[in-house]
C-alpha positions as CSV (number, residue, x, y, z in Angstrom):
1,M,-0.8,0.0,-15.1
2,S,-3.5,1.0,-13.6
3,Q,-4.4,4.1,-11.3
4,S,-4.3,1.7,-8.0
5,Y,-1.1,0.3,-9.2
6,Q,0.5,3.4,-9.3
7,D,-1.2,4.2,-6.0
8,L,0.1,0.6,-3.7
9,L,3.7,2.2,-5.6
10,S,3.8,5.8,-4.6
11,H,2.6,5.2,-0.9
12,L,5.3,2.6,-0.3
13,K,7.2,5.2,-1.7
14,E,6.0,7.1,1.3
15,M,6.0,5.1,3.2
16,E,10.3,4.5,3.2
17,A,11.6,7.1,5.4
18,D,9.9,6.1,8.0
19,I,11.3,2.6,7.4
20,Q,14.6,3.3,7.5
21,K,13.9,5.5,10.4
22,F,12.9,2.4,12.4
23,Y,15.2,-0.4,11.3
24,D,18.3,1.9,11.2
25,K,17.6,4.5,13.9
26,G,15.0,2.7,15.9
27,Q,13.1,5.4,16.2
28,A,9.6,3.4,17.7
29,A,7.3,6.2,17.4
30,A,8.3,5.7,13.2
31,G,7.5,2.2,13.8
32,T,3.5,3.0,14.9
33,R,4.1,5.6,11.5
34,I,4.6,2.2,9.5
35,R,1.6,-0.1,11.3
36,K,-0.7,2.7,10.4
37,G,0.6,2.6,6.6
38,L,0.7,-1.1,6.7
39,S,-3.2,-1.2,7.7
40,E,-3.8,2.1,4.6
41,L,-1.9,0.0,2.5
42,K,-3.8,-3.7,2.8
43,K,-6.9,-1.5,2.1
44,K,-5.5,-0.1,-1.0
45,A,-4.6,-3.8,-2.1
46,Q,-8.1,-4.8,-1.3
47,D,-9.5,-2.3,-3.4
48,M,-7.2,-3.1,-6.0
49,R,-8.1,-6.7,-6.2
50,N,-11.9,-6.0,-6.1
51,E,-11.0,-4.2,-9.6
52,V,-9.2,-7.2,-10.9
53,Q,-11.9,-9.4,-10.9
54,D,-14.8,-7.0,-11.8
55,L,-13.3,-6.3,-14.5
56,K,-11.9,-10.5,-14.7
57,V,-16.4,-10.8,-14.5
58,E,-17.2,-7.2,-17.5
59,R,-14.5,-9.0,-19.6
60,K,-16.2,-12.6,-20.1
61,G,-19.9,-10.9,-20.4
């Protein structure tokens, strides 16, 4: 598996505690951290998307 994929999984695991705090305990500050984490996750996902596209082009050529 690619390092990008491992980074995505790792990042989601790191967010798990804040997700539980927000949804189960109602901690508003955890919601802020979740939103920040999701923004970072979006960037990581976009990087992986670009990597996949580059590999597809490379394999064709």
